[in-house]
All heavy atoms as an XYZ file, in Angstrom:
988
protein
N       7.620      4.310     38.105
C       8.878      4.829     37.610
C       9.541      3.841     36.664
O      10.057      4.221     35.634
C       9.789      5.166     38.797
C      11.106      5.760     38.369
S      10.891      7.433     37.773
C      12.160      8.243     38.655
N       9.498      2.565     37.005
C      10.121      1.553     36.151
C       9.445      1.502     34.791
O      10.108      1.339     33.772
C      10.078      0.192     36.819
N       8.100      1.649     34.758
C       7.378      1.629     33.493
C       7.816      2.781     32.592
O       7.978      2.604     31.386
C       5.870      1.704     33.714
C       5.280      0.405     34.243
O       5.953     -0.634     34.126
O       4.164      0.445     34.765
N       8.012      3.956     33.166
C       8.455      5.116     32.385
C       9.849      4.877     31.830
O      10.127      5.215     30.679
C       8.421      6.382     33.237
N      10.717      4.278     32.608
C      12.080      4.004     32.146
C      12.066      2.988     31.005
O      12.786      3.147     30.015
C      12.945      3.503     33.301
N      11.233      1.964     31.125
C      11.122      0.954     30.060
C      10.557      1.588     28.798
O      11.045      1.346     27.689
C      10.252     -0.242     30.527
C       9.911     -1.157     29.364
C      10.950     -1.004     31.634
N       9.524      2.428     28.952
C       8.931      3.114     27.808
C       9.977      3.996     27.121
O      10.118      3.972     25.901
C       7.722      3.944     28.246
C       7.267      4.926     27.207
C       6.688      4.480     26.036
C       7.451      6.285     27.392
C       6.272      5.381     25.058
C       7.043      7.188     26.425
C       6.465      6.732     25.263
N      10.726      4.802     27.881
C      11.748      5.673     27.286
C      12.818      4.877     26.575
O      13.270      5.263     25.496
C      12.358      6.599     28.341
C      11.454      7.761     28.675
O      10.568      8.123     27.910
N      11.640      8.337     29.844
N      13.238      3.759     27.167
C      14.235      2.901     26.521
C      13.690      2.354     25.208
O      14.391      2.327     24.192
C      14.652      1.767     27.448
C      15.671      0.778     26.883
C      16.967      1.497     26.499
C      15.941     -0.324     27.878
N      12.427      1.942     25.196
C      11.812      1.433     23.964
C      11.763      2.524     22.900
O      12.067      2.280     21.728
C      10.410      0.895     24.252
N      11.394      3.750     23.282
C      11.332      4.857     22.329
C      12.715      5.161     21.776
O      12.883      5.361     20.565
C      10.728      6.094     22.989
N      13.741      5.180     22.622
C      15.122      5.432     22.162
C      15.553      4.342     21.194
O      16.167      4.626     20.160
C      16.096      5.536     23.359
C      17.549      5.469     22.898
C      15.841      6.824     24.135
N      15.218      3.099     21.487
C      15.594      1.980     20.612
C      14.954      2.132     19.238
O      15.614      1.938     18.210
C      15.188      0.643     21.257
O      15.869      0.524     22.511
C      15.540     -0.538     20.364
N      13.679      2.493     19.200
C      12.997      2.697     17.912
C      13.654      3.845     17.148
O      13.948      3.723     15.956
C      11.483      2.964     18.118
C      10.826      3.404     16.811
C      10.791      1.723     18.672
N      13.912      4.954     17.815
C      14.556      6.102     17.158
C      15.923      5.723     16.617
O      16.301      6.092     15.505
C      14.672      7.278     18.132
C      13.360      7.956     18.515
C      13.566      8.872     19.707
C      12.769      8.716     17.335
N      16.688      4.987     17.408
C      18.051      4.601     17.015
C      18.041      3.727     15.761
O      18.978      3.748     14.978
C      18.715      3.861     18.163
C      20.199      3.662     17.992
C      20.793      2.958     19.186
C      21.030      3.991     20.240
N      21.893      3.526     21.330
N      16.964      2.976     15.552
C      16.863      2.100     14.383
C      16.314      2.811     13.154
O      16.283      2.234     12.074
C      15.993      0.882     14.712
C      16.686     -0.061     15.649
O      17.897     -0.234     15.596
N      15.928     -0.657     16.544
N      15.872      4.040     13.308
C      15.275      4.797     12.211
C      16.342      5.469     11.358
O      17.312      6.021     11.880
C      14.346      5.872     12.789
O      14.030      6.835     11.820
N      16.143      5.448     10.043
C      17.061      6.147      9.137
C      17.183      7.620      9.493
O      18.232      8.216      9.359
C      16.571      6.031      7.694
C      16.840      4.698      7.051
C      16.423      4.708      5.595
O      16.850      5.617      4.862
O      15.673      3.802      5.215
N      16.097      8.217      9.914
C      16.061      9.649     10.198
C      16.851     10.019     11.442
O      17.365     11.126     11.545
C      14.616     10.117     10.380
C      13.850     10.171      9.109
C      13.278      9.118      8.452
C      13.579     11.319      8.314
N      12.656      9.549      7.311
C      12.820     10.897      7.211
C      13.884     12.669      8.450
C      12.375     11.771      6.241
C      13.426     13.548      7.475
C      12.683     13.090      6.383
N      16.918      9.109     12.413
C      17.475      9.461     13.719
C      18.724      8.679     14.111
O      19.360      9.027     15.104
C      16.401      9.260     14.797
C      15.191     10.110     14.580
C      14.045      9.582     14.001
C      15.189     11.444     14.930
C      12.921     10.362     13.797
C      14.070     12.242     14.724
C      12.943     11.703     14.153
N      19.098      7.671     13.376
C      20.163      6.757     13.812
C      21.517      7.415     14.036
O      22.317      6.908     14.814
C      20.282      5.569     12.879
C      20.900      5.850     11.534
C      21.163      4.583     10.737
N      19.997      3.732     10.729
C      19.489      3.154      9.667
N      20.061      3.293      8.513
N      18.418      2.422      9.742
N      21.805      8.518     13.387
C      23.106      9.155     13.551
C      23.156     10.154     14.703
O      24.194     10.764     14.951
C      23.525      9.854     12.252
C      23.775      8.851     11.131
O      24.179      7.703     11.429
O      23.552      9.205      9.960
N      22.049     10.331     15.413
C      22.019     11.258     16.539
C      22.633     10.609     17.779
O      22.625      9.389     17.925
C      20.583     11.676     16.849
C      19.983     12.543     15.793
S      18.324     13.066     16.297
C      17.834     13.926     14.811
N      23.114     11.432     18.663
C      23.709     10.932     19.907
C      22.627     10.302     20.784
O      21.444     10.638     20.688
C      24.371     12.080     20.671
O      23.392     12.969     21.178
N      23.060      9.393     21.657
C      22.120      8.777     22.593
C      21.469      9.837     23.475
O      20.292      9.729     23.806
C      22.831      7.735     23.456
C      23.166      6.468     22.685
O      22.688      6.311     21.543
O      23.901      5.630     23.231
N      22.218     10.853     23.845
C      21.680     11.931     24.676
C      20.519     12.639     23.962
O      19.472     12.890     24.554
C      22.778     12.934     25.009
C      22.307     14.090     25.854
C      23.416     15.089     26.139
O      24.602     14.719     26.100
O      23.076     16.251     26.396
N      20.711     12.925     22.694
C      19.661     13.600     21.918
C      18.457     12.684     21.719
O      17.306     13.132     21.817
C      20.226     14.057     20.575
C      19.465     15.128     19.834
C      19.105     16.306     20.722
C      20.296     15.610     18.658
N      18.701     11.403     21.489
C      17.591     10.454     21.345
C      16.794     10.349     22.645
O      15.562     10.284     22.623
C      18.107      9.080     20.930
C      18.757      9.007     19.546
C      19.323      7.623     19.299
C      17.784      9.402     18.456
N      17.484     10.365     23.774
C      16.782     10.347     25.067
C      15.949     11.619     25.244
O      14.854     11.582     25.801
C      17.779     10.180     26.216
C      18.304      8.759     26.365
C      19.074      8.555     27.655
N      20.274      9.377     27.731
C      21.466      9.040     27.254
N      21.616      7.861     26.664
N      22.495      9.847     27.358
N      16.472     12.739     24.761
C      15.727     13.992     24.856
C      14.444     13.936     24.011
O      13.386     14.382     24.450
C      16.604     15.163     24.421
C      16.038     16.495     24.784
C      17.018     17.645     24.610
O      18.229     17.420     24.476
O      16.531     18.790     24.600
N      14.545     13.374     22.811
C      13.355     13.214     21.961
C      12.352     12.274     22.640
O      11.160     12.559     22.700
C      13.733     12.706     20.557
C      14.574     13.757     19.817
C      12.479     12.350     19.747
C      15.215     13.258     18.544
N      12.849     11.158     23.166
C      11.971     10.197     23.852
C      11.273     10.848     25.037
O      10.097     10.572     25.304
C      12.769      8.977     24.292
N      11.974     11.733     25.741
C      11.381     12.404     26.903
C      10.239     13.338     26.503
O       9.381     13.659     27.332
C      12.455     13.172     27.661
N      10.206     13.769     25.248
C       9.127     14.627     24.752
C       7.867     13.842     24.407
O       6.826     14.424     24.143
C       9.586     15.362     23.484
C      10.782     16.291     23.596
C      11.186     16.782     22.207
C      10.489     17.440     24.529
N       7.987     12.536     24.386
C       6.901     11.701     23.864
C       5.961     11.197     24.955
O       6.265     11.242     26.140
C       7.496     10.507     23.100
O       8.124      9.609     23.990
N       4.836     10.709     24.485
C       3.880     10.014     25.348
C       3.554      8.683     24.686
O       3.821      8.486     23.502
C       2.618     10.848     25.553
O       1.987     11.093     24.318
N       2.999      7.793     25.461
C       2.670      6.457     24.958
C       1.174      6.354     24.717
O       0.376      6.925     25.442
C       3.093      5.419     25.998
C       2.789      3.993     25.607
C       3.306      3.015     26.656
O       4.382      3.167     27.184
N       2.510      2.013     26.964
N       0.825      5.582     23.691
C      -0.592      5.347     23.396
C      -0.751      3.923     22.890
O       0.090      3.422     22.136
C      -1.069      6.339     22.336
C      -2.496      6.160     21.915
C      -3.384      7.295     22.371
N      -4.772      6.936     22.140
C      -5.571      7.522     21.280
N      -5.155      8.529     20.558
N      -6.812      7.122     21.136
N      -1.832      3.300     23.293
C      -2.141      1.940     22.843
C      -3.403      1.979     21.989
O      -4.347      2.708     22.292
C      -2.350      1.019     24.036
C      -1.067      0.750     24.795
C      -1.293     -0.275     25.910
N      -0.031     -0.656     26.501
C       0.489     -0.095     27.578
N      -0.161      0.876     28.187
N       1.633     -0.506     28.058
N      -3.408      1.178     20.926
C      -4.544      1.083     20.015
C      -4.974     -0.374     19.915
O      -4.127     -1.274     19.872
C      -4.174      1.588     18.621
C      -3.824      3.055     18.586
C      -2.511      3.484     18.758
C      -4.813      4.018     18.397
C      -2.193      4.827     18.742
C      -4.497      5.366     18.380
C      -3.182      5.765     18.550
O      -2.873      7.097     18.541
N      -6.265     -0.588     19.832
C      -6.786     -1.929     19.616
C      -6.803     -2.266     18.134
O      -6.693     -1.381     17.275
N      -6.956     -3.540     17.838
C      -7.009     -3.997     16.450
C      -8.086     -3.232     15.687
O      -9.216     -3.090     16.144
C      -7.311     -5.494     16.403
C      -7.370     -6.050     15.004
C      -7.650     -7.544     14.991
O      -7.488     -8.207     16.020
O      -8.029     -8.035     13.911
N      -7.705     -2.684     14.530
C      -8.630     -1.959     13.671
C      -8.820     -0.497     14.039
O      -9.446      0.255     13.294
N      -8.283     -0.071     15.159
C      -8.475      1.311     15.610
C      -7.669      2.293     14.760
O      -6.541      2.011     14.348
C      -8.062      1.428     17.074
C      -8.509      2.706     17.721
C      -8.247      2.732     19.225
O      -7.918      1.688     19.822
O      -8.383      3.831     19.790
N      -8.272      3.444     14.483
C      -7.616      4.500     13.717
C      -6.492      5.120     14.546
O      -6.714      5.555     15.670
C      -8.633      5.576     13.329
C      -8.101      6.755     12.521
C      -7.670      6.307     11.120
C      -9.166      7.839     12.430
N      -5.298      5.162     13.979
C      -4.138      5.768     14.636
C      -3.992      7.214     14.164
O      -3.798      8.116     14.955
C      -2.856      4.951     14.362
C      -1.637      5.602     15.007
C      -3.022      3.505     14.840
N      -4.098      7.422     12.864
C      -4.080      8.772     12.292
C      -4.883      8.757     11.004
O      -5.053      7.713     10.382
C      -2.653      9.291     12.044
C      -1.785      8.354     11.250
C      -1.788      8.394      9.863
C      -0.969      7.443     11.881
C      -0.997      7.533      9.124
C      -0.159      6.581     11.153
C      -0.173      6.622      9.773
N      -5.403      9.925     10.635
C      -6.300     10.014      9.478
C      -5.737     10.928      8.394
O      -5.127     11.960      8.695
C      -7.670     10.528      9.910
N      -5.961     10.528      7.161
C      -5.595     11.340      5.994
C      -6.283     12.701      6.088
O      -7.397     12.819      6.600
C      -6.039     10.598      4.738
C      -5.743     11.333      3.464
C      -6.224     10.532      2.279
N      -6.075     11.347      1.091
C      -6.725     11.149     -0.032
N      -7.555     10.145     -0.146
N      -6.536     11.926     -1.057
N      -5.603     13.717      5.585
C      -6.121     15.085      5.533
C      -6.311     15.727      6.907
O      -7.068     16.679      7.049
C      -7.431     15.163      4.732
C      -7.226     14.810      3.266
O      -6.128     15.094      2.738
O      -8.150     14.248      2.658
N      -5.635     15.202      7.923
C      -5.613     15.848      9.239
C      -4.205     16.392      9.468
O      -3.246     15.936      8.839
C      -5.997     14.863     10.366
O      -5.063     13.784     10.389
C      -7.414     14.342     10.177
N      -4.067     17.371     10.351
C      -2.733     17.940     10.585
C      -1.735     16.889     11.058
O      -2.078     15.999     11.834
C      -2.982     18.984     11.682
C      -4.431     19.308     11.581
C      -5.111     18.046     11.129
N      -0.504     17.021     10.581
C       0.576     16.127     10.996
C       1.155     16.594     12.319
O       2.273     17.089     12.376
N       0.358     16.442     13.379
C       0.732     16.967     14.686
C       1.672     16.076     15.477
O       2.193     16.495     16.498
C      -0.527     17.199     15.528
C      -1.373     18.348     15.003
O      -0.842     19.187     14.253
O      -2.566     18.390     15.342
N       1.863     14.838     15.042
C       2.680     13.899     15.813
C       3.597     13.070     14.927
O       3.223     12.670     13.833
C       1.788     12.917     16.590
C       0.950     13.571     17.651
C      -0.369     13.926     17.393
C       1.474     13.851     18.897
C      -1.146     14.539     18.352
C       0.701     14.466     19.873
C      -0.591     14.807     19.597
O      -1.360     15.420     20.551
N       4.751     12.785     15.471
C       5.662     11.773     14.949
C       5.337     10.506     15.738
O       5.169     10.567     16.960
C       7.104     12.202     15.216
C       8.187     11.161     14.976
C       8.430     11.032     13.480
C       9.467     11.567     15.681
N       5.196      9.380     15.057
C       4.857      8.116     15.704
C       6.025      7.147     15.610
O       6.660      7.040     14.563
C       3.660      7.445     15.007
C       2.370      8.203     15.107
C       2.071      9.232     14.216
C       1.433      7.881     16.077
C       0.875      9.924     14.305
C       0.229      8.571     16.165
C      -0.034      9.593     15.276
O      -1.214     10.279     15.363
N       6.252      6.421     16.678
C       7.202      5.320     16.681
C       6.475      4.078     17.149
O       5.801      4.102     18.188
N       6.561      3.007     16.385
C       5.851      1.773     16.735
C       6.725      0.962     17.693
O       7.810      0.517     17.322
C       5.505      0.947     15.480
C       4.695     -0.288     15.860
C       4.752      1.790     14.464
N       6.251      0.807     18.912
C       6.974      0.028     19.928
C       6.591     -1.442     19.826
O       7.434     -2.323     19.915
C       6.682      0.581     21.339
C       7.273      1.993     21.463
C       7.230     -0.345     22.419
C       6.908      2.708     22.735
N       5.314     -1.714     19.646
C       4.820     -3.091     19.515
C       3.604     -3.067     18.598
O       2.860     -2.091     18.575
C       4.440     -3.652     20.881
N       3.425     -4.146     17.846
C       2.281     -4.234     16.944
C       2.619     -3.742     15.548
O       3.792     -3.683     15.160
N       1.586     -3.344     14.805
C       1.805     -2.881     13.436
C       0.638     -1.985     13.000
O      -0.472     -2.087     13.510
C       1.953     -4.055     12.468
O       0.858     -4.927     12.556
N       0.968     -1.105     12.047
C      -0.004     -0.133     11.528
C      -0.056     -0.280     10.015
O       0.976     -0.226      9.345
C       0.412      1.305     11.895
C       0.458      1.480     13.419
C      -0.530      2.318     11.248
C       1.076      2.793     13.862
N      -1.260     -0.442      9.482
C      -1.466     -0.487      8.033
C      -1.719      0.932      7.550
O      -2.636      1.611      8.028
C      -2.642     -1.383      7.687
C      -2.869     -1.505      6.194
C      -3.948     -2.509      5.913
N      -4.035     -2.722      4.487
C      -5.172     -2.832      3.837
N      -6.317     -2.793      4.483
N      -5.175     -3.010      2.537
N      -0.907      1.387      6.604
C      -1.009      2.744      6.076
C      -1.719      2.675      4.734
O      -1.305      1.935      3.835
C       0.396      3.377      5.933
C       0.293      4.799      5.409
C       1.138      3.333      7.265
N      -2.805      3.457      4.608
C      -3.624      3.409      3.397
C      -3.981      4.818      2.930
O      -3.883      5.783      3.678
C      -4.943      2.645      3.650
O      -5.701      3.335      4.648
C      -4.688      1.211      4.088
N      -4.414      4.885      1.678
C      -4.981      6.116      1.128
C      -6.141      5.718      0.230
O      -6.383      4.532      0.009
C      -3.913      6.946      0.375
O      -4.427      8.257      0.129
C      -3.500      6.279     -0.928
N      -6.838      6.695     -0.275
C      -7.980      6.414     -1.146
C      -7.633      6.756     -2.585
O      -7.085      7.831     -2.864
C      -9.201      7.231     -0.726
C      -9.710      6.906      0.676
S     -10.180      5.181      0.899
C     -11.740      5.166      0.058
N      -7.953      5.855     -3.498
C      -7.782      6.095     -4.924
C      -8.880      7.041     -5.389
O      -9.928      7.160     -4.740
C      -7.860      4.770     -5.689
N      -8.679      7.714     -6.506
C      -9.714      8.623     -7.027
C     -11.066      7.929     -7.224
O     -12.109      8.569     -7.112
C      -9.138      9.097     -8.361
C      -7.659      8.973     -8.196
C      -7.456      7.760     -7.318
N     -11.054      6.625     -7.500
C     -12.321      5.912     -7.704
C     -12.939      5.408     -6.394
O     -13.924      4.681     -6.410
C     -12.138      4.759     -8.691
C     -11.207      3.668     -8.177
O     -10.765      3.736     -7.008
O     -10.909      2.734     -8.960
N     -12.326      5.782     -5.244
C     -12.886      5.418     -3.954
C     -12.343      4.138     -3.347
O     -12.705      3.786     -2.224
N     -11.495      3.427     -4.077
C     -10.912      2.207     -3.533
C      -9.827      2.562     -2.520
O      -9.098      3.529     -2.688
C     -10.271      1.343     -4.623
C     -11.259      0.677     -5.551
C     -10.555     -0.163     -6.619
N      -9.701      0.709     -7.437
C      -8.400      0.512     -7.668
N      -7.787     -0.540     -7.189
N      -7.707      1.353     -8.400
N      -9.723      1.736     -1.475
C      -8.649      1.905     -0.506
C      -7.375      1.259     -1.052
O      -7.404      0.127     -1.538
C      -9.024      1.249      0.828
C      -7.964      1.430      1.892
C      -8.347      0.794      3.209
O      -8.286     -0.449      3.301
O      -8.721      1.536      4.118
N      -6.275      1.990     -1.001
C      -4.993      1.484     -1.469
C      -4.043      1.323     -0.294
O      -3.805      2.281      0.457
C      -4.367      2.450     -2.480
C      -5.159      2.752     -3.733
C      -4.471      3.847     -4.540
C      -5.315      1.492     -4.570
N      -3.510      0.128     -0.108
C      -2.532     -0.113      0.955
C      -1.175      0.400      0.485
O      -0.702      0.038     -0.595
C      -2.456     -1.597      1.271
N      -0.567      1.261      1.283
C       0.734      1.831      0.929
C       1.880      1.125      1.622
O       2.962      0.964      1.052
C       0.775      3.321      1.289
C      -0.259      4.205      0.625
C      -0.174      5.623      1.169
C      -0.068      4.188     -0.884
N       1.662      0.739      2.883
C       2.759      0.184      3.665
C       2.195     -0.417      4.939
O       1.075     -0.111      5.344
C       3.761      1.293      4.021
C       5.135      0.780      4.344
O       5.365     -0.422      4.443
N       6.066      1.702      4.512
N       2.986     -1.237      5.576
C       2.704     -1.710      6.924
C       3.910     -1.367      7.776
O       5.035     -1.740      7.439
C       2.433     -3.225      6.950
O       1.312     -3.510      6.106
C       2.126     -3.705      8.357
N       3.667     -0.606      8.831
C       4.725     -0.199      9.746
C       4.734     -1.166     10.921
O       3.687     -1.422     11.525
C       4.499      1.228     10.234
C       4.300      2.244      9.114
S       5.645      2.310      7.916
C       6.929      3.021      8.912
N       5.905     -1.700     11.216
C       6.042     -2.705     12.269
C       6.797     -2.126     13.461
O       7.366     -1.029     13.385
C       6.782     -3.924     11.716
C       6.084     -4.566     10.573
N       5.017     -5.410     10.735
C       6.287     -4.471      9.233
C       4.596     -5.816      9.548
N       5.337     -5.263      8.618
N       6.832     -2.900     14.527
C       7.585     -2.499     15.719
C       9.005     -2.126     15.303
O       9.629     -2.808     14.497
C       7.596     -3.626     16.744
N       9.469     -1.020     15.832
C      10.818     -0.547     15.523
C      10.868      0.491     14.425
O      11.938      0.994     14.092
N       9.717      0.851     13.852
C       9.696      1.823     12.756
C       9.042      3.132     13.189
O       8.220      3.154     14.095
C       8.966      1.238     11.547
C       9.686      0.020     10.973
C       9.019     -0.515      9.732
O       7.909     -1.103      9.861
O       9.591     -0.328      8.640
N       9.441      4.205     12.502
C       8.943      5.547     12.761
C       8.125      5.992     11.557
O       8.478      5.711     10.415
C      10.122      6.524     13.003
C       9.649      7.954     13.129
C      10.908      6.106     14.239
N       7.039      6.706     11.823
C       6.185      7.207     10.752
C       5.721      8.625     11.094
O       5.565      8.972     12.253
C       4.974      6.271     10.518
C       4.205      6.681      9.279
C       4.093      6.198     11.731
C       3.190      5.667      8.815
N       5.526      9.424     10.066
C       5.010     10.770     10.251
C       6.074     11.846     10.273
O       5.785     12.998     10.595
N       7.318     11.504      9.896
C       8.403     12.475      9.936
C       8.138     13.669      9.022
O       8.342     14.810      9.422
C       9.742     11.845      9.503
C      10.114     10.562     10.167
C       9.639      9.331      9.404
O       8.676      9.441      8.613
O      10.236      8.274      9.609
N       7.685     13.393      7.814
C       7.492     14.475      6.838
C       6.400     15.429      7.307
O       6.587     16.652      7.295
C       7.147     13.908      5.440
C       8.255     12.975      4.939
C       6.889     15.037      4.451
C       9.605     13.613      4.774
N       5.274     14.886      7.737
C       4.172     15.744      8.190
C       4.588     16.585      9.395
O       4.220     17.755      9.502
C       2.942     14.901      8.523
N       5.377     16.017     10.293
C       5.832     16.773     11.457
C       6.796     17.877     11.030
O       6.748     18.992     11.549
C       6.489     15.832     12.491
C       7.297     16.597     13.514
C       5.408     15.025     13.197
N       7.638     17.589     10.063
C       8.611     18.594      9.631
C       7.985     19.703      8.800
O       8.306     20.876      8.989
C       9.743     17.931      8.838
C      10.677     17.062      9.667
C      11.646     16.323      8.753
C      11.419     17.881     10.710
N       7.080     19.338      7.878
C       6.545     20.384      6.994
C       5.255     21.018      7.506
O       4.797     22.020      6.972
C       6.382     19.879      5.564
C       5.237     18.898      5.342
O       4.388     18.727      6.238
O       5.189     18.302      4.255
N       4.669     20.434      8.544
C       3.453     21.009      9.113
C       2.226     20.831      8.241
O       1.181     21.408      8.517
N       2.346     20.013      7.214
C       1.227     19.802      6.302
C       0.242     18.762      6.803
O       0.349     18.257      7.919
N      -0.718     18.474      5.945
C      -1.719     17.468      6.262
C      -1.174     16.075      5.972
O      -0.340     15.890      5.082
C      -2.985     17.707      5.444
C      -3.693     19.035      5.679
C      -4.905     19.144      4.763
C      -4.099     19.193      7.137
N      -1.684     15.113      6.685
C      -1.294     13.717      6.446
C      -1.821     13.283      5.079
O      -2.934     13.625      4.700
C      -1.857     12.816      7.530
C      -1.278     13.158      8.887
C      -1.150     11.948      9.761
N      -0.560     12.342     11.027
C       0.741     12.310     11.285
N       1.572     11.868     10.380
N       1.205     12.693     12.447
N      -1.005     12.536      4.369
C      -1.377     12.073      3.032
C      -1.964     10.671      3.053
O      -2.345     10.145      2.008
C      -0.150     12.093      2.107
O       0.872     11.266      2.671
C       0.369     13.513      1.926
N      -2.020     10.060      4.239
C      -2.527      8.698      4.367
C      -3.140      8.518      5.748
O      -2.976      9.356      6.631
C      -1.392      7.694      4.150
N      -3.847      7.414      5.894
C      -4.416      7.028      7.187
C      -3.690      5.794      7.687
O      -3.094      5.044      6.906
C      -5.907      6.698      7.047
O      -6.630      7.833      6.634
N      -3.749      5.578      8.985
C      -3.142      4.393      9.577
C      -4.079      3.746     10.570
O      -4.692      4.431     11.396
N      -4.225      2.428     10.468
C      -5.049      1.649     11.391
C      -4.189      0.548     12.007
O      -3.372     -0.065     11.309
C      -6.222      0.991     10.662
C      -7.277      1.944     10.245
N      -7.200      2.687      9.085
C      -8.439      2.302     10.848
C      -8.267      3.453      8.990
N      -9.036      3.239     10.042
N      -4.400      0.299     13.287
C      -3.686     -0.789     13.962
C      -4.169     -2.128     13.406
O      -5.371     -2.368     13.329
C      -3.931     -0.717     15.459
N      -3.225     -2.967     13.017
C      -3.579     -4.300     12.508
C      -3.768     -5.302     13.641
O      -4.321     -6.382     13.430
C      -2.487     -4.815     11.564
C      -2.446     -4.180     10.194
C      -1.241     -4.684      9.408
C      -3.728     -4.465      9.430
N      -3.301     -4.940     14.808
C      -3.337     -5.790     15.992
C      -3.187     -4.841     17.176
O      -2.968     -3.646     16.976
C      -2.184     -6.788     15.932
C      -0.816     -6.098     15.846
C       0.308     -7.047     15.503
O       0.476     -8.039     16.239
O       1.007     -6.792     14.511
N      -3.283     -5.305     18.398
C      -2.992     -4.401     19.508
C      -1.606     -3.778     19.305
O      -0.628     -4.486     19.058
C      -3.039     -5.307     20.735
C      -3.984     -6.410     20.327
C      -3.696     -6.633     18.856
N      -1.557     -2.453     19.337
C      -0.342     -1.725     18.952
C      -0.033     -0.642     19.982
O      -0.935      0.064     20.430
C      -0.530     -1.098     17.556
O      -0.739     -2.169     16.609
C       0.658     -0.282     17.122
N       1.243     -0.528     20.317
C       1.712      0.510     21.232
C       2.662      1.419     20.467
O       3.577      0.931     19.791
C       2.447     -0.096     22.439
O       1.582     -1.006     23.102
C       2.895      0.989     23.411
N       2.428      2.712     20.567
C       3.275      3.694     19.890
C       3.726      4.749     20.890
O       3.133      4.914     21.952
C       2.549      4.390     18.711
C       2.080      3.381     17.670
C       1.396      5.237     19.194
N       4.787      5.457     20.512
C       5.087      6.701     21.206
C       4.800      7.820     20.231
O       4.921      7.662     19.028
C       6.521      6.750     21.755
C       7.610      6.794     20.728
C       8.037      8.003     20.178
C       8.242      5.636     20.319
C       9.056      8.047     19.243
C       9.272      5.673     19.394
C       9.677      6.870     18.850
N       4.344      8.943     20.774
C       3.990     10.100     19.958
C       4.814     11.293     20.433
O       4.861     11.575     21.622
C       2.515     10.469     20.149
C       1.469      9.436     19.809
C       1.109      8.648     21.039
C       0.252     10.122     19.277
N       5.443     11.968     19.485
C       6.161     13.200     19.788
C       5.367     14.339     19.153
O       5.231     14.388     17.930
C       7.600     13.184     19.237
C       8.315     14.482     19.578
C       8.382     11.979     19.754
N       4.820     15.246     19.959
C       4.058     16.362     19.391
C       4.933     17.265     18.529
O       6.092     17.531     18.855
C       3.559     17.126     20.630
C       3.674     16.166     21.758
C       4.828     15.267     21.411
N       4.373     17.719     17.435
C       5.093     18.574     16.491
C       5.687     19.795     17.180
O       6.844     20.135     16.953
C       4.173     18.999     15.348
C       4.866     19.874     14.324
C       3.948     20.220     13.143
N       4.741     20.796     12.083
C       5.063     22.089     12.021
N       4.660     22.923     12.958
N       5.812     22.538     11.028
N       4.911     20.461     18.034
C       5.417     21.689     18.659
C       6.622     21.415     19.548
O       7.544     22.227     19.620
C       4.316     22.441     19.425
C       3.769     21.720     20.632
C       2.540     20.864     20.354
O       2.227     20.601     19.177
O       1.895     20.447     21.325
N       6.659     20.256     20.211
C       7.825     19.913     21.039
C       9.033     19.586     20.164
O      10.164     19.946     20.482
C       7.510     18.736     21.952
C       6.465     19.020     22.977
N       6.453     20.146     23.764
C       5.382     18.305     23.351
C       5.414     20.120     24.567
N       4.734     19.019     24.330
N       8.761     18.886     19.051
C       9.854     18.508     18.162
C      10.469     19.741     17.492
O      11.687     19.867     17.411
C       9.358     17.508     17.111
C      10.473     16.866     16.343
C      11.223     15.848     16.903
C      10.777     17.286     15.059
C      12.261     15.259     16.198
C      11.813     16.703     14.351
C      12.555     15.680     14.915
N       9.636     20.661     17.034
C      10.174     21.862     16.385
C      10.904     22.747     17.395
O      11.909     23.363     17.055
C       9.081     22.652     15.641
O       8.005     22.938     16.529
C       8.542     21.876     14.447
N      10.415     22.807     18.632
C      11.131     23.562     19.677
C      12.495     22.935     19.939
O      13.489     23.654     20.119
C      10.299     23.609     20.953
N      12.564     21.623     19.931
C      13.847     20.942     20.110
C      14.799     21.274     18.967
O      15.994     21.498     19.185
C      13.641     19.424     20.211
C      14.910     18.592     20.322
C      15.675     18.917     21.600
C      14.586     17.108     20.254
N      14.284     21.333     17.737
C      15.136     21.678     16.596
C      15.711     23.081     16.746
O      16.854     23.334     16.351
C      14.359     21.573     15.273
C      14.141     20.150     14.833
S      13.575     19.974     13.120
C      12.072     20.931     13.109
N      14.955     23.997     17.335
C      15.462     25.347     17.558
C      16.550     25.366     18.627
O      17.532     26.093     18.509
C      14.327     26.295     17.939
C      13.306     26.571     16.836
C      12.141     27.384     17.378
C      13.964     27.294     15.669
N      16.362     24.533     19.685
C      17.360     24.453     20.755
C      18.581     23.660     20.351
O      19.688     23.935     20.804
C      16.751     23.796     22.002
C      15.772     24.633     22.762
C      15.433     24.037     24.131
N      15.223     22.605     24.180
C      14.064     21.979     23.967
N      12.991     22.672     23.647
N      13.976     20.668     24.055
N      18.376     22.643     19.526
C      19.442     21.732     19.104
C      19.471     21.667     17.576
O      18.885     20.784     16.968
C      19.173     20.318     19.661
C      19.145     20.210     21.146
C      20.551     20.146     21.711
O      21.535     20.026     20.998
N      20.642     20.228     23.022
N      20.132     22.608     16.922
C      20.123     22.661     15.452
C      20.581     21.360     14.782
O      20.197     21.090     13.646
C      21.069     23.803     15.130
C      21.067     24.661     16.355
C      20.874     23.729     17.515
N      21.354     20.541     15.478
C      21.798     19.279     14.866
C      20.632     18.339     14.586
O      20.740     17.452     13.746
C      22.831     18.587     15.762
O      22.242     18.198     16.993
N      19.500     18.525     15.269
C      18.318     17.706     15.004
C      17.807     17.954     13.595
O      17.407     17.037     12.889
C      17.199     17.995     16.039
C      15.903     17.276     15.669
C      17.647     17.580     17.430
N      17.863     19.220     13.166
C      17.391     19.570     11.832
C      18.296     18.957     10.775
O      17.880     18.595      9.714
C      17.337     21.075     11.666
């Protein structure tokens, strides 16, 4: 039980620091955190892949994720590095489109994942989320 409480607190803290979620009430942030699950990735492990459905919103609790895409000539292009306290995947979760980039853990990384279907259901129940 204590581990779940610590995980939820970490997820709320990450959401509260995000531009997308910082103006939401603590109650609503706790509700979003309650929809999430935790996942750990090892160094170099694929977190999400380009051209796959944007089924999850990710929040980095610990570690970091290198976000990349492929250039037309086949070279890998680094777009960003997401660190602890940052959220990624908001656009794909909102528009239901395919991911435009891939993400790999640069080190042991812990994230929370909010499934798209849970997030969109929450938006219907709580229009202020939208």
